[in-house]
C-alpha positions as CSV (number, residue, x, y, z in Angstrom):
1,M,0.0,0.1,0.1
2,G,1.4,3.4,-0.9
3,E,1.8,6.3,1.5
4,A,-0.7,9.2,1.3
5,P,0.7,12.4,0.2
6,I,1.6,15.2,2.7
7,T,0.8,18.9,2.0
8,I,3.4,21.1,3.8
9,T,4.6,24.6,3.0
10,V,8.4,24.6,2.2
11,S,11.0,27.5,1.3
12,P,12.2,27.7,-2.2
13,A,15.6,25.9,-0.9
14,E,13.7,23.2,0.8
15,F,11.8,22.5,-2.3
16,R,14.8,22.4,-4.3
17,M,16.4,19.8,-2.0
18,I,13.4,17.7,-2.0
19,T,12.9,17.8,-5.9
20,T,16.7,17.2,-6.6
21,L,16.5,14.0,-4.2
22,R,13.4,12.7,-5.8
23,D,14.7,13.5,-9.4
24,M,17.6,11.0,-8.6
25,P,17.0,7.5,-10.2
26,E,16.5,4.6,-7.7
27,S,19.8,3.3,-6.9
28,P,22.3,2.4,-4.3
29,L,23.9,6.1,-4.7
30,R,20.3,7.8,-4.2
31,D,20.0,5.5,-1.0
32,R,23.2,6.5,0.5
33,V,22.8,10.1,-0.4
34,Q,19.3,10.1,1.4
35,R,20.7,8.1,4.4
36,L,23.5,10.5,4.8
37,L,21.2,13.7,4.4
38,G,18.9,12.3,6.9
39,E,21.9,11.7,9.6
40,L,23.4,15.1,8.8
41,L,20.1,16.7,9.2
42,E,19.3,14.9,12.5
43,F,22.7,15.8,14.0
44,A,22.4,19.5,13.0
45,R,19.0,19.6,14.2
46,N,20.1,18.1,17.6
47,P,23.7,18.4,18.0
48,R,25.1,16.1,20.8
49,C,28.8,16.2,21.2
50,S,30.7,13.4,23.3
51,E,32.6,16.4,25.0
52,F,31.4,17.1,28.1
53,Q,30.7,20.6,29.7
54,A,32.1,21.6,33.2
55,D,28.6,20.4,34.5
56,G,28.8,16.9,33.2
57,T,26.2,17.3,30.3
58,S,27.0,16.8,26.9
59,C,27.5,19.7,24.8
60,A,24.4,20.8,22.6
61,N,26.2,23.8,21.1
62,P,27.2,23.4,17.3
63,L,29.2,26.5,17.4
64,A,31.4,25.1,20.3
65,D,35.1,24.7,19.8
66,C,35.7,20.9,20.2
67,D,37.4,18.5,18.1
68,Q,34.0,16.7,17.2
69,C,32.6,20.2,15.9
70,R,35.7,21.2,14.3
71,T,36.0,17.7,12.7
72,L,32.3,17.8,11.2
73,T,32.5,21.8,10.0
74,G,36.0,20.7,8.5
75,M,34.4,17.7,6.5
76,L,31.5,20.0,5.3
77,D,33.9,22.7,4.2
78,S,35.9,19.9,2.3
79,L,32.7,18.4,0.6
80,G,31.7,22.0,-0.3
81,R,35.0,22.6,-2.0
82,R,35.0,19.4,-4.0
83,L,31.5,20.0,-5.5
84,P,31.7,20.9,-9.1
85,S,31.9,24.6,-9.9
86,N,28.7,24.8,-11.7
87,Q,26.7,23.4,-8.8
88,P,26.5,26.1,-5.8
89,A,27.4,24.5,-2.6
90,N,25.0,26.9,-0.8
91,G,21.9,26.1,-2.5
92,Q,21.5,29.5,-4.3
93,G,21.1,29.6,-8.2
């Protein structure tokens, strides 16, 4: 049984992301991209770092200066630099 359509309001950038993903042909690559994007968005929405603050709770600040946050932002920067120049990394265009 198919899933019922969901009606929501999205920004133009969100619409481009959704349609780009939907336009990809069914393939292992699409599955990997979808899984990676889901995990990345989940982390960005609710960052939890293994570094502990002075009060013993985990860090929930993605702007914190810790190894995990630096590693993640470094990976995103590196990926952005590797995108073909005709594909804007910031979703503009």
